[in-house]
mmCIF file of the C-alpha atoms, coordinates in Angstrom:
data_MODEL
# 
_entry.id   MODEL 
# 
loop_
_atom_site.group_PDB 
_atom_site.id 
_atom_site.type_symbol 
_atom_site.label_atom_id 
_atom_site.label_alt_id 
_atom_site.label_comp_id 
_atom_site.label_asym_id 
_atom_site.label_entity_id 
_atom_site.label_seq_id 
_atom_site.pdbx_PDB_ins_code 
_atom_site.Cartn_x 
_atom_site.Cartn_y 
_atom_site.Cartn_z 
_atom_site.occupancy 
_atom_site.B_iso_or_equiv 
_atom_site.pdbx_formal_charge 
_atom_site.auth_seq_id 
_atom_site.auth_comp_id 
_atom_site.auth_asym_id 
_atom_site.auth_atom_id 
_atom_site.pdbx_PDB_model_num 
ATOM 1   C CA . MET A 1 1   ? -35.901  146.483 264.176 1.00 0.00 ? 1   MET A CA 1 
ATOM 2   C CA . LYS A 1 2   ? -38.444  144.820 266.288 1.00 0.00 ? 2   LYS A CA 1 
ATOM 3   C CA . TYR A 1 3   ? -41.064  145.899 263.863 1.00 0.00 ? 3   TYR A CA 1 
ATOM 4   C CA . LYS A 1 4   ? -39.243  144.277 260.934 1.00 0.00 ? 4   LYS A CA 1 
ATOM 5   C CA . THR A 1 5   ? -38.731  141.016 262.810 1.00 0.00 ? 5   THR A CA 1 
ATOM 6   C CA . TYR A 1 6   ? -42.405  140.820 263.578 1.00 0.00 ? 6   TYR A CA 1 
ATOM 7   C CA . SER A 1 7   ? -43.397  141.315 259.974 1.00 0.00 ? 7   SER A CA 1 
ATOM 8   C CA . VAL A 1 8   ? -40.940  138.630 258.877 1.00 0.00 ? 8   VAL A CA 1 
ATOM 9   C CA . LYS A 1 9   ? -42.388  136.184 261.402 1.00 0.00 ? 9   LYS A CA 1 
ATOM 10  C CA . ARG A 1 10  ? -45.892  136.990 260.232 1.00 0.00 ? 10  ARG A CA 1 
ATOM 11  C CA . GLU A 1 11  ? -44.950  136.454 256.593 1.00 0.00 ? 11  GLU A CA 1 
ATOM 12  C CA . THR A 1 12  ? -43.283  133.173 257.517 1.00 0.00 ? 12  THR A CA 1 
ATOM 13  C CA . HIS A 1 13  ? -46.407  132.064 259.365 1.00 0.00 ? 13  HIS A CA 1 
ATOM 14  C CA . ASN A 1 14  ? -48.621  132.915 256.354 1.00 0.00 ? 14  ASN A CA 1 
ATOM 15  C CA . ALA A 1 15  ? -46.263  131.035 254.008 1.00 0.00 ? 15  ALA A CA 1 
ATOM 16  C CA . LYS A 1 16  ? -46.409  127.945 256.243 1.00 0.00 ? 16  LYS A CA 1 
ATOM 17  C CA . ARG A 1 17  ? -50.205  128.087 256.222 1.00 0.00 ? 17  ARG A CA 1 
ATOM 18  C CA . LYS A 1 18  ? -50.254  128.295 252.410 1.00 0.00 ? 18  LYS A CA 1 
ATOM 19  C CA . ILE A 1 19  ? -47.902  125.322 252.169 1.00 0.00 ? 19  ILE A CA 1 
ATOM 20  C CA . GLN A 1 20  ? -50.086  123.306 254.584 1.00 0.00 ? 20  GLN A CA 1 
ATOM 21  C CA . ASN A 1 21  ? -53.214  124.026 252.575 1.00 0.00 ? 21  ASN A CA 1 
ATOM 22  C CA . SER A 1 22  ? -51.547  123.096 249.295 1.00 0.00 ? 22  SER A CA 1 
ATOM 23  C CA . ARG A 1 23  ? -50.062  119.839 250.581 1.00 0.00 ? 23  ARG A CA 1 
ATOM 24  C CA . SER A 1 24  ? -51.503  116.423 249.995 1.00 0.00 ? 24  SER A CA 1 
ATOM 25  C CA . ALA A 1 25  ? -54.395  115.245 252.099 1.00 0.00 ? 25  ALA A CA 1 
ATOM 26  C CA . PHE A 1 26  ? -52.199  113.694 254.752 1.00 0.00 ? 26  PHE A CA 1 
ATOM 27  C CA . HIS A 1 27  ? -49.656  115.498 256.868 1.00 0.00 ? 27  HIS A CA 1 
ATOM 28  C CA . VAL A 1 28  ? -47.888  112.613 258.568 1.00 0.00 ? 28  VAL A CA 1 
ATOM 29  C CA . SER A 1 29  ? -45.561  114.589 260.823 1.00 0.00 ? 29  SER A CA 1 
ATOM 30  C CA . ARG A 1 30  ? -48.465  116.043 262.816 1.00 0.00 ? 30  ARG A CA 1 
ATOM 31  C CA . PHE A 1 31  ? -50.922  113.154 262.196 1.00 0.00 ? 31  PHE A CA 1 
ATOM 32  C CA . THR A 1 32  ? -53.599  115.441 260.856 1.00 0.00 ? 32  THR A CA 1 
ATOM 33  C CA . PHE A 1 33  ? -55.881  114.118 258.188 1.00 0.00 ? 33  PHE A CA 1 
ATOM 34  C CA . GLN A 1 34  ? -57.648  116.742 256.178 1.00 0.00 ? 34  GLN A CA 1 
ATOM 35  C CA . GLU A 1 35  ? -59.101  114.465 253.508 1.00 0.00 ? 35  GLU A CA 1 
ATOM 36  C CA . ARG A 1 36  ? -62.789  115.020 252.794 1.00 0.00 ? 36  ARG A CA 1 
ATOM 37  C CA . GLY A 1 37  ? -65.128  112.048 252.186 1.00 0.00 ? 37  GLY A CA 1 
ATOM 38  C CA . PHE A 1 38  ? -66.004  108.744 253.836 1.00 0.00 ? 38  PHE A CA 1 
ATOM 39  C CA . THR A 1 39  ? -63.685  106.022 255.062 1.00 0.00 ? 39  THR A CA 1 
ATOM 40  C CA . LEU A 1 40  ? -64.253  102.393 254.202 1.00 0.00 ? 40  LEU A CA 1 
ATOM 41  C CA . ILE A 1 41  ? -65.292  101.605 257.785 1.00 0.00 ? 41  ILE A CA 1 
ATOM 42  C CA . GLU A 1 42  ? -67.887  104.375 257.765 1.00 0.00 ? 42  GLU A CA 1 
ATOM 43  C CA . LEU A 1 43  ? -69.323  103.035 254.529 1.00 0.00 ? 43  LEU A CA 1 
ATOM 44  C CA . LEU A 1 44  ? -69.430  99.456  255.850 1.00 0.00 ? 44  LEU A CA 1 
ATOM 45  C CA . VAL A 1 45  ? -71.153  100.521 259.067 1.00 0.00 ? 45  VAL A CA 1 
ATOM 46  C CA . SER A 1 46  ? -73.700  102.548 257.091 1.00 0.00 ? 46  SER A CA 1 
ATOM 47  C CA . ILE A 1 47  ? -74.416  99.612  254.787 1.00 0.00 ? 47  ILE A CA 1 
ATOM 48  C CA . ALA A 1 48  ? -74.774  97.235  257.768 1.00 0.00 ? 48  ALA A CA 1 
ATOM 49  C CA . VAL A 1 49  ? -77.247  99.556  259.500 1.00 0.00 ? 49  VAL A CA 1 
ATOM 50  C CA . LEU A 1 50  ? -79.213  99.935  256.281 1.00 0.00 ? 50  LEU A CA 1 
ATOM 51  C CA . ALA A 1 51  ? -79.273  96.142  255.770 1.00 0.00 ? 51  ALA A CA 1 
ATOM 52  C CA . VAL A 1 52  ? -80.572  95.501  259.313 1.00 0.00 ? 52  VAL A CA 1 
ATOM 53  C CA . PHE A 1 53  ? -83.224  98.191  258.909 1.00 0.00 ? 53  PHE A CA 1 
ATOM 54  C CA . SER A 1 54  ? -84.336  96.824  255.530 1.00 0.00 ? 54  SER A CA 1 
ATOM 55  C CA . ALA A 1 55  ? -84.484  93.245  256.821 1.00 0.00 ? 55  ALA A CA 1 
ATOM 56  C CA . SER A 1 56  ? -86.674  94.239  259.761 1.00 0.00 ? 56  SER A CA 1 
ATOM 57  C CA . ILE A 1 57  ? -89.071  96.099  257.479 1.00 0.00 ? 57  ILE A CA 1 
ATOM 58  C CA . PHE A 1 58  ? -89.189  93.187  255.029 1.00 0.00 ? 58  PHE A CA 1 
ATOM 59  C CA . LEU A 1 59  ? -89.892  90.616  257.767 1.00 0.00 ? 59  LEU A CA 1 
ATOM 60  C CA . GLY A 1 60  ? -92.529  92.848  259.314 1.00 0.00 ? 60  GLY A CA 1 
ATOM 61  C CA . TYR A 1 61  ? -94.217  93.302  255.966 1.00 0.00 ? 61  TYR A CA 1 
ATOM 62  C CA . GLY A 1 62  ? -94.239  89.549  255.363 1.00 0.00 ? 62  GLY A CA 1 
ATOM 63  C CA . SER A 1 63  ? -95.942  88.937  258.685 1.00 0.00 ? 63  SER A CA 1 
ATOM 64  C CA . ILE A 1 64  ? -98.524  91.652  258.073 1.00 0.00 ? 64  ILE A CA 1 
ATOM 65  C CA . SER A 1 65  ? -99.132  90.319  254.580 1.00 0.00 ? 65  SER A CA 1 
ATOM 66  C CA . LYS A 1 66  ? -99.802  86.778  255.851 1.00 0.00 ? 66  LYS A CA 1 
ATOM 67  C CA . ASN A 1 67  ? -102.158 88.051  258.560 1.00 0.00 ? 67  ASN A CA 1 
ATOM 68  C CA . THR A 1 68  ? -104.043 90.053  255.952 1.00 0.00 ? 68  THR A CA 1 
ATOM 69  C CA . GLU A 1 69  ? -104.391 86.982  253.734 1.00 0.00 ? 69  GLU A CA 1 
ATOM 70  C CA . LEU A 1 70  ? -105.656 84.953  256.713 1.00 0.00 ? 70  LEU A CA 1 
ATOM 71  C CA . LYS A 1 71  ? -108.297 87.572  257.546 1.00 0.00 ? 71  LYS A CA 1 
ATOM 72  C CA . THR A 1 72  ? -109.298 87.804  253.893 1.00 0.00 ? 72  THR A CA 1 
ATOM 73  C CA . ALA A 1 73  ? -109.640 84.012  253.616 1.00 0.00 ? 73  ALA A CA 1 
ATOM 74  C CA . ALA A 1 74  ? -111.821 83.868  256.740 1.00 0.00 ? 74  ALA A CA 1 
ATOM 75  C CA . PHE A 1 75  ? -114.029 86.701  255.470 1.00 0.00 ? 75  PHE A CA 1 
ATOM 76  C CA . LYS A 1 76  ? -114.425 84.986  252.085 1.00 0.00 ? 76  LYS A CA 1 
ATOM 77  C CA . VAL A 1 77  ? -115.542 81.745  253.784 1.00 0.00 ? 77  VAL A CA 1 
ATOM 78  C CA . LEU A 1 78  ? -118.041 83.775  255.807 1.00 0.00 ? 78  LEU A CA 1 
ATOM 79  C CA . ASP A 1 79  ? -119.246 85.542  252.642 1.00 0.00 ? 79  ASP A CA 1 
ATOM 80  C CA . VAL A 1 80  ? -119.884 82.221  250.873 1.00 0.00 ? 80  VAL A CA 1 
ATOM 81  C CA . LEU A 1 81  ? -121.796 80.939  253.915 1.00 0.00 ? 81  LEU A CA 1 
ATOM 82  C CA . ASN A 1 82  ? -123.925 84.099  253.832 1.00 0.00 ? 82  ASN A CA 1 
ATOM 83  C CA . LEU A 1 83  ? -124.408 83.702  250.063 1.00 0.00 ? 83  LEU A CA 1 
ATOM 84  C CA . ALA A 1 84  ? -125.617 80.115  250.497 1.00 0.00 ? 84  ALA A CA 1 
ATOM 85  C CA . ARG A 1 85  ? -128.000 81.223  253.249 1.00 0.00 ? 85  ARG A CA 1 
ATOM 86  C CA . SER A 1 86  ? -129.370 84.152  251.194 1.00 0.00 ? 86  SER A CA 1 
ATOM 87  C CA . ARG A 1 87  ? -129.913 81.960  248.122 1.00 0.00 ? 87  ARG A CA 1 
ATOM 88  C CA . THR A 1 88  ? -131.739 79.435  250.279 1.00 0.00 ? 88  THR A CA 1 
ATOM 89  C CA . VAL A 1 89  ? -133.948 82.032  251.988 1.00 0.00 ? 89  VAL A CA 1 
ATOM 90  C CA . ALA A 1 90  ? -134.723 83.605  248.612 1.00 0.00 ? 90  ALA A CA 1 
ATOM 91  C CA . SER A 1 91  ? -135.647 80.116  247.344 1.00 0.00 ? 91  SER A CA 1 
ATOM 92  C CA . LEU A 1 92  ? -133.451 80.663  244.325 1.00 0.00 ? 92  LEU A CA 1 
ATOM 93  C CA . ALA A 1 93  ? -134.259 77.876  241.842 1.00 0.00 ? 93  ALA A CA 1 
ATOM 94  C CA . THR A 1 94  ? -136.613 76.501  244.531 1.00 0.00 ? 94  THR A CA 1 
ATOM 95  C CA . SER A 1 95  ? -133.733 74.758  246.233 1.00 0.00 ? 95  SER A CA 1 
ATOM 96  C CA . SER A 1 96  ? -131.588 74.747  249.352 1.00 0.00 ? 96  SER A CA 1 
ATOM 97  C CA . TYR A 1 97  ? -127.926 75.676  249.217 1.00 0.00 ? 97  TYR A CA 1 
ATOM 98  C CA . GLY A 1 98  ? -124.970 74.646  251.297 1.00 0.00 ? 98  GLY A CA 1 
ATOM 99  C CA . VAL A 1 99  ? -121.214 74.886  251.664 1.00 0.00 ? 99  VAL A CA 1 
ATOM 100 C CA . HIS A 1 100 ? -118.869 71.887  251.669 1.00 0.00 ? 100 HIS A CA 1 
ATOM 101 C CA . PHE A 1 101 ? -115.468 72.309  253.393 1.00 0.00 ? 101 PHE A CA 1 
ATOM 102 C CA . GLU A 1 102 ? -112.154 70.668  252.554 1.00 0.00 ? 102 GLU A CA 1 
ATOM 103 C CA . GLN A 1 103 ? -108.637 71.467  253.746 1.00 0.00 ? 103 GLN A CA 1 
ATOM 104 C CA . PHE A 1 104 ? -107.662 73.839  250.933 1.00 0.00 ? 104 PHE A CA 1 
ATOM 105 C CA . GLN A 1 105 ? -111.015 74.784  249.400 1.00 0.00 ? 105 GLN A CA 1 
ATOM 106 C CA . TYR A 1 106 ? -114.712 75.186  250.064 1.00 0.00 ? 106 TYR A CA 1 
ATOM 107 C CA . VAL A 1 107 ? -117.578 74.594  247.655 1.00 0.00 ? 107 VAL A CA 1 
ATOM 108 C CA . LEU A 1 108 ? -120.948 76.318  247.264 1.00 0.00 ? 108 LEU A CA 1 
ATOM 109 C CA . PHE A 1 109 ? -123.451 73.688  246.167 1.00 0.00 ? 109 PHE A CA 1 
ATOM 110 C CA . LYS A 1 110 ? -127.144 73.449  245.339 1.00 0.00 ? 110 LYS A CA 1 
ATOM 111 C CA . GLY A 1 111 ? -129.370 70.862  247.021 1.00 0.00 ? 111 GLY A CA 1 
ATOM 112 C CA . THR A 1 112 ? -129.603 69.106  250.350 1.00 0.00 ? 112 THR A CA 1 
ATOM 113 C CA . VAL A 1 113 ? -126.698 66.738  249.683 1.00 0.00 ? 113 VAL A CA 1 
ATOM 114 C CA . TYR A 1 114 ? -123.204 67.583  248.401 1.00 0.00 ? 114 TYR A CA 1 
ATOM 115 C CA . ASN A 1 115 ? -122.359 65.922  245.084 1.00 0.00 ? 115 ASN A CA 1 
ATOM 116 C CA . ALA A 1 116 ? -118.706 66.463  244.054 1.00 0.00 ? 116 ALA A CA 1 
ATOM 117 C CA . GLY A 1 117 ? -119.510 65.899  240.379 1.00 0.00 ? 117 GLY A CA 1 
ATOM 118 C CA . ASP A 1 118 ? -122.339 68.432  240.123 1.00 0.00 ? 118 ASP A CA 1 
ATOM 119 C CA . ALA A 1 119 ? -121.692 70.985  237.373 1.00 0.00 ? 119 ALA A CA 1 
ATOM 120 C CA . ASN A 1 120 ? -123.424 73.732  239.388 1.00 0.00 ? 120 ASN A CA 1 
ATOM 121 C CA . ASN A 1 121 ? -120.847 73.584  242.193 1.00 0.00 ? 121 ASN A CA 1 
ATOM 122 C CA . ILE A 1 122 ? -118.750 76.705  242.641 1.00 0.00 ? 122 ILE A CA 1 
ATOM 123 C CA . PHE A 1 123 ? -115.254 76.004  243.987 1.00 0.00 ? 123 PHE A CA 1 
ATOM 124 C CA . TYR A 1 124 ? -113.407 78.576  246.094 1.00 0.00 ? 124 TYR A CA 1 
ATOM 125 C CA . PRO A 1 125 ? -109.736 77.757  246.713 1.00 0.00 ? 125 PRO A CA 1 
ATOM 126 C CA . LEU A 1 126 ? -108.044 79.144  249.805 1.00 0.00 ? 126 LEU A CA 1 
ATOM 127 C CA . PRO A 1 127 ? -104.860 81.199  249.363 1.00 0.00 ? 127 PRO A CA 1 
ATOM 128 C CA . ALA A 1 128 ? -101.668 79.131  249.486 1.00 0.00 ? 128 ALA A CA 1 
ATOM 129 C CA . VAL A 1 129 ? -100.812 80.477  252.958 1.00 0.00 ? 129 VAL A CA 1 
ATOM 130 C CA . ALA A 1 130 ? -104.107 79.340  254.569 1.00 0.00 ? 130 ALA A CA 1 
ATOM 131 C CA . GLU A 1 131 ? -105.921 76.092  255.260 1.00 0.00 ? 131 GLU A CA 1 
ATOM 132 C CA . ILE A 1 132 ? -109.075 74.898  256.962 1.00 0.00 ? 132 ILE A CA 1 
ATOM 133 C CA . ALA A 1 133 ? -107.660 73.244  260.047 1.00 0.00 ? 133 ALA A CA 1 
ATOM 134 C CA . THR A 1 134 ? -110.750 72.166  261.936 1.00 0.00 ? 134 THR A CA 1 
ATOM 135 C CA . ILE A 1 135 ? -114.280 71.382  260.837 1.00 0.00 ? 135 ILE A CA 1 
ATOM 136 C CA . ALA A 1 136 ? -116.377 70.903  263.976 1.00 0.00 ? 136 ALA A CA 1 
ATOM 137 C CA . LEU A 1 137 ? -119.983 70.758  262.827 1.00 0.00 ? 137 LEU A CA 1 
ATOM 138 C CA . ALA A 1 138 ? -122.990 69.031  264.415 1.00 0.00 ? 138 ALA A CA 1 
ATOM 139 C CA . GLY A 1 139 ? -123.419 65.607  262.883 1.00 0.00 ? 139 GLY A CA 1 
ATOM 140 C CA . ALA A 1 140 ? -119.647 65.330  262.279 1.00 0.00 ? 140 ALA A CA 1 
ATOM 141 C CA . GLY A 1 141 ? -120.028 66.293  258.638 1.00 0.00 ? 141 GLY A CA 1 
ATOM 142 C CA . SER A 1 142 ? -118.162 68.764  256.480 1.00 0.00 ? 142 SER A CA 1 
ATOM 143 C CA . GLU A 1 143 ? -121.207 70.531  255.004 1.00 0.00 ? 143 GLU A CA 1 
ATOM 144 C CA . VAL A 1 144 ? -123.455 73.322  256.204 1.00 0.00 ? 144 VAL A CA 1 
ATOM 145 C CA . ILE A 1 145 ? -126.875 73.144  254.536 1.00 0.00 ? 145 ILE A CA 1 
ATOM 146 C CA . PHE A 1 146 ? -129.489 75.835  255.084 1.00 0.00 ? 146 PHE A CA 1 
ATOM 147 C CA . ASP A 1 147 ? -133.251 75.176  255.371 1.00 0.00 ? 147 ASP A CA 1 
ATOM 148 C CA . ARG A 1 148 ? -135.526 76.827  252.833 1.00 0.00 ? 148 ARG A CA 1 
ATOM 149 C CA . LEU A 1 149 ? -137.465 79.890  253.952 1.00 0.00 ? 149 LEU A CA 1 
ATOM 150 C CA . THR A 1 150 ? -136.031 79.991  257.508 1.00 0.00 ? 150 THR A CA 1 
ATOM 151 C CA . GLY A 1 151 ? -132.307 79.964  256.716 1.00 0.00 ? 151 GLY A CA 1 
ATOM 152 C CA . LYS A 1 152 ? -131.641 77.801  259.779 1.00 0.00 ? 152 LYS A CA 1 
ATOM 153 C CA . THR A 1 153 ? -129.180 74.917  259.778 1.00 0.00 ? 153 THR A CA 1 
ATOM 154 C CA . SER A 1 154 ? -128.859 71.727  261.754 1.00 0.00 ? 154 SER A CA 1 
ATOM 155 C CA . GLN A 1 155 ? -125.087 71.717  261.125 1.00 0.00 ? 155 GLN A CA 1 
ATOM 156 C CA . SER A 1 156 ? -124.097 74.373  263.630 1.00 0.00 ? 156 SER A CA 1 
ATOM 157 C CA . GLY A 1 157 ? -120.515 74.466  264.858 1.00 0.00 ? 157 GLY A CA 1 
ATOM 158 C CA . SER A 1 158 ? -117.238 76.086  263.909 1.00 0.00 ? 158 SER A CA 1 
ATOM 159 C CA . ILE A 1 159 ? -114.670 76.207  261.126 1.00 0.00 ? 159 ILE A CA 1 
ATOM 160 C CA . VAL A 1 160 ? -111.065 77.168  261.908 1.00 0.00 ? 160 VAL A CA 1 
ATOM 161 C CA . VAL A 1 161 ? -109.002 78.809  259.162 1.00 0.00 ? 161 VAL A CA 1 
ATOM 162 C CA . ARG A 1 162 ? -105.292 79.091  259.967 1.00 0.00 ? 162 ARG A CA 1 
ATOM 163 C CA . LEU A 1 163 ? -101.930 79.924  258.432 1.00 0.00 ? 163 LEU A CA 1 
ATOM 164 C CA . VAL A 1 164 ? -100.035 76.949  257.050 1.00 0.00 ? 164 VAL A CA 1 
ATOM 165 C CA . SER A 1 165 ? -96.663  78.373  258.127 1.00 0.00 ? 165 SER A CA 1 
ATOM 166 C CA . ASP A 1 166 ? -97.779  79.408  261.655 1.00 0.00 ? 166 ASP A CA 1 
ATOM 167 C CA . ILE A 1 167 ? -100.495 77.190  263.116 1.00 0.00 ? 167 ILE A CA 1 
ATOM 168 C CA . THR A 1 168 ? -100.886 79.481  266.143 1.00 0.00 ? 168 THR A CA 1 
ATOM 169 C CA . ARG A 1 169 ? -102.475 82.170  263.950 1.00 0.00 ? 169 ARG A CA 1 
ATOM 170 C CA . SER A 1 170 ? -106.040 81.280  263.125 1.00 0.00 ? 170 SER A CA 1 
ATOM 171 C CA . LYS A 1 171 ? -109.554 82.649  262.683 1.00 0.00 ? 171 LYS A CA 1 
ATOM 172 C CA . THR A 1 172 ? -112.621 80.801  263.927 1.00 0.00 ? 172 THR A CA 1 
ATOM 173 C CA . ILE A 1 173 ? -115.951 81.061  262.116 1.00 0.00 ? 173 ILE A CA 1 
ATOM 174 C CA . THR A 1 174 ? -118.881 80.087  264.303 1.00 0.00 ? 174 THR A CA 1 
ATOM 175 C CA . ILE A 1 175 ? -122.088 78.934  262.639 1.00 0.00 ? 175 ILE A CA 1 
ATOM 176 C CA . LEU A 1 176 ? -125.185 79.166  264.849 1.00 0.00 ? 176 LEU A CA 1 
ATOM 177 C CA . SER A 1 177 ? -128.248 76.969  264.407 1.00 0.00 ? 177 SER A CA 1 
ATOM 178 C CA . SER A 1 178 ? -130.115 80.144  263.349 1.00 0.00 ? 178 SER A CA 1 
ATOM 179 C CA . GLY A 1 179 ? -127.857 80.136  260.257 1.00 0.00 ? 179 GLY A CA 1 
ATOM 180 C CA . ARG A 1 180 ? -125.950 83.256  261.255 1.00 0.00 ? 180 ARG A CA 1 
# 
């Protein structure tokens, strides 16, 4: 008889297990939750973490992008200064060349004096995020004019290009009297 009782208990235990597995997701009497998937709180936390991560990447990219535009603007100003010097040294059109600076643009011009109405002027606008903040040239002017054949200038000094949105970020271009 003991043997039969044991087999009955075992069958009863197996039947209970089958019933538990076939029940709904929640078994309230024992507080066991066997539902598979994500809860609303888990989804909200995941979305919040993803939003914070995305925002930090986006803000970092914006900062890097502005710094890149600032560097590019400074290099372009330097390139135009070098172009004016090379054209002068090469005596292109038997003339001197210079660069005129304004807050949001700079102009490559031909001759020893800047004339705003000259049709030969080449205008170079700065990107919207940058500006020329300081023009500190000898003679208190806003032009750098190179001497023919030597490439020297009497308007040595510096030009500061900076971000409009963050005035602490800037690039300084120094112009030596040797024209370099």
